[in-house]
C-alpha positions in Angstrom: 0.9 -4.1 -5.6 2.1 -7.6 -6.5 0.5 -10.3 -4.5 2.7 -12.0 -1.9 3.5 -15.7 -2.2 1.8 -18.1 0.2 3.7 -18.1 3.5 5.8 -21.1 4.5 4.0 -23.4 6.9 6.2 -23.9 10.0 5.6 -26.7 12.6 4.8 -25.2 16.0 4.0 -21.8 14.6 1.0 -20.0 13.1 1.4 -17.4 10.4 -0.2 -14.1 11.3 1.2 -11.5 8.9 3.3 -11.0 5.8 4.9 -7.7 4.8 6.8 -7.1 1.6 9.9 -8.8 2.8 9.1 -10.4 6.2 6.7 -12.9 7.7 5.5 -13.1 11.3 4.4 -16.1 13.2 3.0 -16.7 16.7 3.2 -20.0 18.7 0.6 -22.5 17.5 -0.4 -23.3 21.1 -2.0 -19.9 21.4 0.5 -18.3 23.7 1.3 -14.7 22.9 4.6 -13.9 24.6 6.8 -14.6 21.5 7.0 -13.9 17.8 9.0 -15.5 15.1 10.2 -12.9 12.6 11.3 -14.5 9.3 13.2 -12.5 6.7 12.3 -13.7 3.2 14.5 -13.4 0.1 11.8 -11.2 -1.5 12.9 -7.8 -2.9 10.5 -4.9 -3.4 10.7 -1.7 -5.3 8.1 1.0 -6.3 5.5 -0.7 -4.1 5.8 -4.1 -5.9 7.3 -7.3 -4.8 9.5 -8.5 -7.6 10.5 -11.8 -9.1 12.7 -13.6 -8.7 13.8 -13.2 -5.1 17.4 -12.6 -4.1 18.9 -15.9 -2.8 20.6 -15.5 0.5 19.3 -12.0 1.2 17.1 -13.0 4.2 19.9 -14.9 6.0 22.5 -12.1 5.3 20.3 -9.3 6.6 19.3 -11.3 9.7 23.0 -12.0 10.4 23.8 -8.3 10.1 20.9 -7.3 12.4 22.2 -9.8 15.0 25.7 -8.4 14.6 24.5 -4.9 15.3 22.2 -6.0 18.2 25.2 -7.4 20.0 26.9 -4.0 19.7 24.1 -1.7 20.7 23.8 -0.5 24.3 20.0 -0.9 24.5 17.8 -3.8 25.3 16.5 -5.6 22.2 13.7 -8.0 21.4 15.8 -11.2 20.8 15.0 -14.2 22.9 17.3 -17.1 23.5 16.0 -20.4 22.1 16.4 -22.1 25.4 13.5 -20.1 26.8 9.9 -21.4 27.0 9.2 -20.4 23.3 8.9 -23.1 20.6 12.1 -24.0 18.8 12.9 -22.1 15.6 12.2 -24.5 12.7 15.4 -25.6 11.0 14.2 -24.6 7.5 14.2 -20.9 8.4 16.8 -20.9 11.2 19.3 -18.8 9.3 16.8 -16.1 8.5 14.6 -16.0 11.6 14.7 -14.1 14.8 12.9 -15.4 17.9 11.6 -12.4 19.7 9.4 -11.3 22.6 6.2 -9.4 22.0 6.3 -5.7 22.7 3.9 -2.7 22.7 5.3 -1.1 19.6 5.3 2.7 19.2 3.5 4.0 16.1 6.5 6.0 15.2 9.3 5.1 12.8 12.5 6.6 14.3 14.4 8.0 11.4 17.8 9.5 12.0 19.7 11.4 9.2 23.4 12.1 9.2 23.3 13.3 5.6 20.8 15.2 3.5 19.5 13.0 0.8 16.4 11.1 -0.4 13.1 12.3 0.8 14.8 14.5 3.3 16.6 16.4 0.6 13.4 16.7 -1.4 11.6 18.2 1.6 14.6 20.5 2.3 14.4 21.8 -1.3 10.7 22.7 -0.8 10.9 24.1 2.7 14.4 24.6 3.9 13.7 22.1 6.7 13.2 18.4 7.4 10.4 17.4 9.7 10.3 20.9 11.1 14.0 21.1 11.7 15.5 24.2 10.0 18.8 23.5 8.2 21.4 25.9 6.8 20.8 27.2 3.3 22.8 26.0 0.3 23.1 22.3 1.2 23.3 19.8 -1.7 22.2 16.2 -2.1 24.4 14.0 -0.1 25.9 16.7 2.2 26.8 15.5 5.7 25.1 17.3 8.5 27.0 18.9 11.3 25.1 16.7 13.7 22.5 13.9 13.0 18.8 14.9 13.2 15.8 12.9 14.4 13.1 13.0 11.8 10.3 10.7 12.8 7.5 9.3 10.7 4.0 8.2 11.6 3.4 4.5 10.8 0.5 4.6 8.4 -2.2 1.9 8.3 -1.4 -1.1 6.1 -1.5 -0.1 2.4 -0.8 3.6 3.1 2.4 5.5 3.1 4.2 6.6 6.3 3.9 10.3 7.0 6.9 12.4 8.0 6.1 14.3 11.2 7.6 16.9 13.5 8.9 16.0 16.9 6.0 18.0 18.4 3.6 15.7 16.5 5.4 12.6 18.0 4.8 14.1 21.5 1.1 14.3 20.7 1.1 10.7 19.6 3.0 9.0 22.4 3.5 11.7 25.1 6.5 13.8 26.0 8.5 11.2 28.0 8.2 8.5 25.4 8.9 10.9 22.5 12.0 12.2 24.1 13.2 8.6 24.9 12.7 7.5 21.3 14.6 10.5 20.0 17.5 10.3 22.5 17.9 6.5 22.0 17.8 6.8 18.2 20.4 9.5 18.1 22.6 7.7 20.5 22.5 4.4 18.5 23.0 6.2 15.2 26.0 8.1 16.5 27.8 5.0 17.8 27.0 3.1 14.6 28.1 5.9 12.3 31.4 6.1 14.1 31.9 2.3 13.9 31.1 2.3 10.2 33.4 5.2 9.5 36.3 3.2 11.0 35.5 0.5 8.4 35.4 2.8 5.4 31.6 3.2 5.2 29.5 6.3 5.6 26.2 5.7 7.5 23.9 8.3 5.8 20.6 7.6 7.5 18.6 4.8 9.1 15.3 4.0 10.7 14.6 2.2 14.0 11.6 0.5 15.3 11.2 0.6 19.1 8.7 -0.7 21.6 7.9 -0.9 25.2 8.3 -4.1 27.3 4.8 -4.6 28.8 6.3 -6.3 31.9 9.1 -3.8 32.7 8.2 -0.7 30.8 11.7 -0.6 29.3 12.4 0.8 25.9 13.3 -2.0 23.6 14.9 -2.0 20.1 13.0 -4.3 17.7 12.7 -5.3 14.0 15.8 -5.3 11.9 18.5 -2.8 12.7 21.1 -1.0 10.6 20.8 -3.3 7.6 21.0 -2.4 4.0 17.2 -2.5 3.8 16.7 -0.1 6.7 19.7 2.1 6.3 21.6 4.1 3.6 25.3 3.3 3.5 27.9 4.8 1.1 31.5 3.7 0.4 33.7 6.3 2.1 36.4 6.4 -0.5 34.0 6.9 -3.3 32.0 9.5 -1.3 35.0 11.7 -0.7 36.3 11.4 -4.3 35.4 14.8 -5.8 36.4 13.5 -9.3 33.5 11.0 -9.3 30.0 11.8 -10.4 27.4 12.4 -7.7 25.6 9.1 -8.7 28.9 7.2 -8.1 29.7 9.0 -4.8 26.2 8.2 -3.4 25.9 4.6 -4.7 24.4 2.8 -1.7 24.9 -0.7 -0.4 21.3 -1.9 -1.1 18.8 -2.6 -3.8 19.5 0.6 -5.8 20.8 -1.6 -8.6 17.2 -3.1 -8.8 15.6 0.4 -8.8 17.9 1.6 -11.5 17.3 -1.4 -13.7 13.5 -1.1 -13.3 13.6 2.6 -14.1 15.3 1.8 -17.4 13.1 -1.2 -18.4 9.6 -0.5 -16.9 7.2 2.4 -17.2 5.5 1.4 -13.9 2.4 0.4 -15.8 1.1 -3.1 -15.1 3.3 -5.8 -13.5 7.0 -5.2 -13.3 9.3 -7.4 -15.5 11.3 -10.2 -14.0 14.8 -9.3 -12.8 17.6 -10.7 -15.0 20.0 -13.1 -13.3 22.8 -10.6 -13.6 20.8 -8.0 -11.6 19.9 -10.5 -8.9 23.6 -11.5 -8.5 24.8 -7.9 -8.5 22.3 -7.0 -5.8 23.3 -9.9 -3.6 27.0 -9.0 -4.0 26.2 -5.4 -2.9 24.5 -6.6 0.2 27.3 -9.0 0.9 30.0 -6.4 0.4 28.5 -4.2 3.2 28.3 -7.2 5.5 32.0 -8.0 4.9 33.0 -4.4 5.3 31.3 -4.0 8.6 31.9 -7.4 10.3 35.2 -8.4 8.7 33.7 -11.9 8.1 32.0 -13.7 5.3 28.2 -14.2 5.6 27.6 -17.2 7.8 25.4 -19.0 5.2 26.0 -19.2 1.4 23.0 -18.1 -0.7 20.5 -20.8 -1.4 17.3 -20.1 -3.4 14.2 -20.2 -1.2 
C-alpha cells in the first residue's frame, strides 16, 4: 500500500491516526471526550492511496455528511463548537467534524437495496448474501423487494473486513445491540432511499458506523454518512433506461472513474501511476453532481488544492 503523507499539524490538537482518506486528532491537553475527524482530499483504489488528491473532495463529502446528519432521526456524534472542546482550526474547518468519543461497535452496518458489487458476487456463489437467502435469477443491479442488513466484521488494521451473518453479529455484540444496529440501519437506509428517489437518484447500498454513548448508553451514528465514499448511488433516469448498457445504467456517483482508468493503465504491479488532470476533474465533478442532486445547492466551498 502507498505510504500516507505526513499529517497536518493542528494547533490545539494531537494527531493519533490516519486512514486512507481521513485523519483523527485528539485534544492536545490530554482530554479524551472529543475527536476531530478531518476528511482529506486523498483518493484510494485497489488498496493504494493515489496521487494527486482530488481538490475539494474532503470539504464536499463533509458537507454532504452534515446535510444527512441533519435529516436522520438518530443521535449522531457531532458536537457544537461552543462546547468545552478546542476550536476547530481554520485551515481544516471546511472538511472537519468535531465529534464526541464513542464506544464503537466492531461491526460495519451494511444495508443493500440492490444486488451488486461483492453482494452480487456472493449471491452468484451461494444464492445468499451474509446468510440471507434471495430469490433465484437475480442479475447485477437488480433492486431488492426490501433492503437487507448484511453486516461485516471490522478487521484489524491492514486486513480486509469480513462479511458475516446476523447470527455472528449477535455473538460479537450481544442480541440487543445486534438488533438495535440492524433496525437503526434499515430505518435510516429506507428513509434516505426514499428521499434520494424523489431527487432522481437510486441509493443502491451504504454502510454505517455506529457506537454507544458511554455516558447515556444511547446508540449514536458516527463517521461519515451516506456520502459517495460510503454509499453507491445511481442516476435514476439512466438506471431505468433499458436501452443503455449495464455499465452505463450502473455508473455510480463516486470514484469509479478512477478505478476504470487505473484498470486500463495499470497492471497492479508496483506503484500506481499518477492520475491525469482530466480524471481528477471528472471525479470531482461526479462527486459534486451527487451533492447538487441531493441538496439542491452548490457545494459550500469551491475546490482548493490541499
